[in-house]
N, C-alpha and C positions, 0 to 999 in steps of 0.2 A: 146341676144342683150344687148349692154351696156346701163345702165341707164343714162339719161341725168343728168348733174350736178345739174341743177335747174329744178325741176318739183314738183308740188303739187300732193301728193298721199294721198288718203283719202277714207273712206267709204262714199259713196254718193248715193243719189237717184236723180230722175229728179228735185226734188224741195228742197232737203236738203243736208247738208254736216255734218259729225260728227267730232267734235273736242274734245280734252281731256284737263282736268284740274284736279288738286289735291288740296284738302282742309283739314282743320281740320274736324273731325266728326261734330262739332257744326255748321258748314256751309254746309258741303257736304251731311249729312244725311237728313236734312230738305229740301234741294234743290231737292234731288232725290225723296223724299216722295211727294212733292207738284208739281214737274216738273217745278219749278220756283225758282229763287234765293231768299232767305229770306231777310228781311229788314236789317239784320246784314251784308249782302254782300255790300261792299262799292262801290257805283257807281261812286265815284269821284276819284278812284285810278286806276292806270294802271293794266290791267289784261291781261295775256298772254294765248292764246289758241293755241293748237298744233294738227294738223290733224294726226300726226304720233303716234300710240299707243306705239311703242318701244321707241321713243324719250321721251314720257311722262314717261315710265318706268325708263329710264335713269335718268330723272330729279327728280323723286319722290322715287327712290330706290325701285321699285315694291310696292309702298304704305307703305314703312316702315320709311321714313324720318319724323321727327317731324314736325307737321303742314301740312303734306301732306298724311295723313293716309287714306283718302277717295278719291278714284279715280273716277271721273265722266266722262261719255261720254255725251257730250252735242250736241244734234242735233239742228242745226240752219238752217235758210233759206239760200239757195244759193244766193238769192237776197241780203241779208244782208252781207254775206261773201264777195261777189263781190264788194259791196259798200265799204267795209273796204279796200279791196285790191286797189281799184281805188283811195281812199283817203289816202293811206298809203305812208310813206316815209321810205326809207332804214335807219336802225338804226345807220349806220356808214357812214362816208364820203368815197366815191369811186371816185377816179380820173378817168376822162373819162366818168363818168355817171353824176356827178354833176358839175356845172359850176366852183364852187370854195367852199372852206370850209364855208365861211360866208353865201353863198346862201343856202347851205345844212342845216346849223344850223337854218336859218329862216324857211325853209320848215319843218324841224323836229318839231320846236316849234309850228307851226300852224297845223300840221297834227294830226287828231284824231286817227290815227293808224300808227304803225310802223312795219317793217318786219326785221326779222333776218333769215339768212339761216345757219343752224348749221348742222354738219355732221350727217347723218342718222345713226342709230344704228342697230346692228344685235342682235340676241337673247342673246348673252353674253355681250351686251351693249358696244361692241367695235365700234369705229367710222368707217363708210364706206366712200367711195370716193364721193358719191353723197350727196346732201344736202336736209335737211328737213326744211319746212317752220315753223317759229314761228310768230304769229301775235299778236302784242301788241295793246290793245284797251284802249283808254283814253277818258275822257270827253264825247262828244256826242256819240262816237262809243261804249263806255262801257255801256252807258245808253240804247242805241238801242239794244245791245247784250242781256242785262238782261231783258229788258221789251218788245221788239218787235220781235227780231230774233229767240229767243229760242222756239223750237217746243217741245222738250222733254229733260229730264235729267235722266240718268240711272246710278246707282251705279255699277261700274264695278270692284270694289275692289276684289270681289271673283275671277273674271277672272284673274286679275293681279296676285293674290296669286297662282292660279292654274297653270298659265304659268310658274311662277317663280319656283314652286315646281318641274315641269318637267325639267326645266333648271338645277336646283340644282342636280337632279337625273341623269343628263347627257342624258336625253331622248329628244334631240332637235327636233326630228320628231314629237313626241307627243305635244311638246310645240308649234311647228309651226302650227299644225292642229287647235289649239285653237285661233290663232291670228285673229283679225278682218281682213276681206278681203279688203285691201286698193288698190284702182285702180287709175291710172292717172286721175286727175281731169281736165275736159275740161275747158280751158279758151280761150277767143277770142285771135286771133293772135295779138301780141303786148301788151296784157293786163298787162303783167309783165315787160315790157321793162324798166319801171322807177324803178324797184326793183332789178335788177342785170345787170351786164355787159355781 
């Protein structure tokens, strides 16, 4: 069955969803140790969370890019994630979705969250036809994410390196077996209507 162009796929439970981020060890390691973001984590900056493990691997180069050496799996409440989606604005103007560019700009400025849909990636980090959600959190959303929504933080850098090692060895089957099991994330009908055409 063909994958819909826009769909959130993630590791999730009845009450949580797992998203990924990558940080310097100075931020990532204390966060994983304490299960909370440290004081050095800037709550006044935009932070991007990604439910797709492979999109995160594309972004951080399997945890090898400078400043992104520690890959975190952050389990957050579904309630918080859905609040962010509800209050998000698409990160670019889309004719037919937004009334006009000026209205979209005003919405974007006010929104505590923004959404980008980027091509999902395969194990070789090649783009696929369907899209993967990125969710940018700023202001109130970033503070809620760090201080209210976070349930647990796990350092998954060893997993990133293990999957990458299999990919480098050409054993994609072994790499695939290690991937987190991402399933379609249930959202209410129409809940994403303001985030894509």
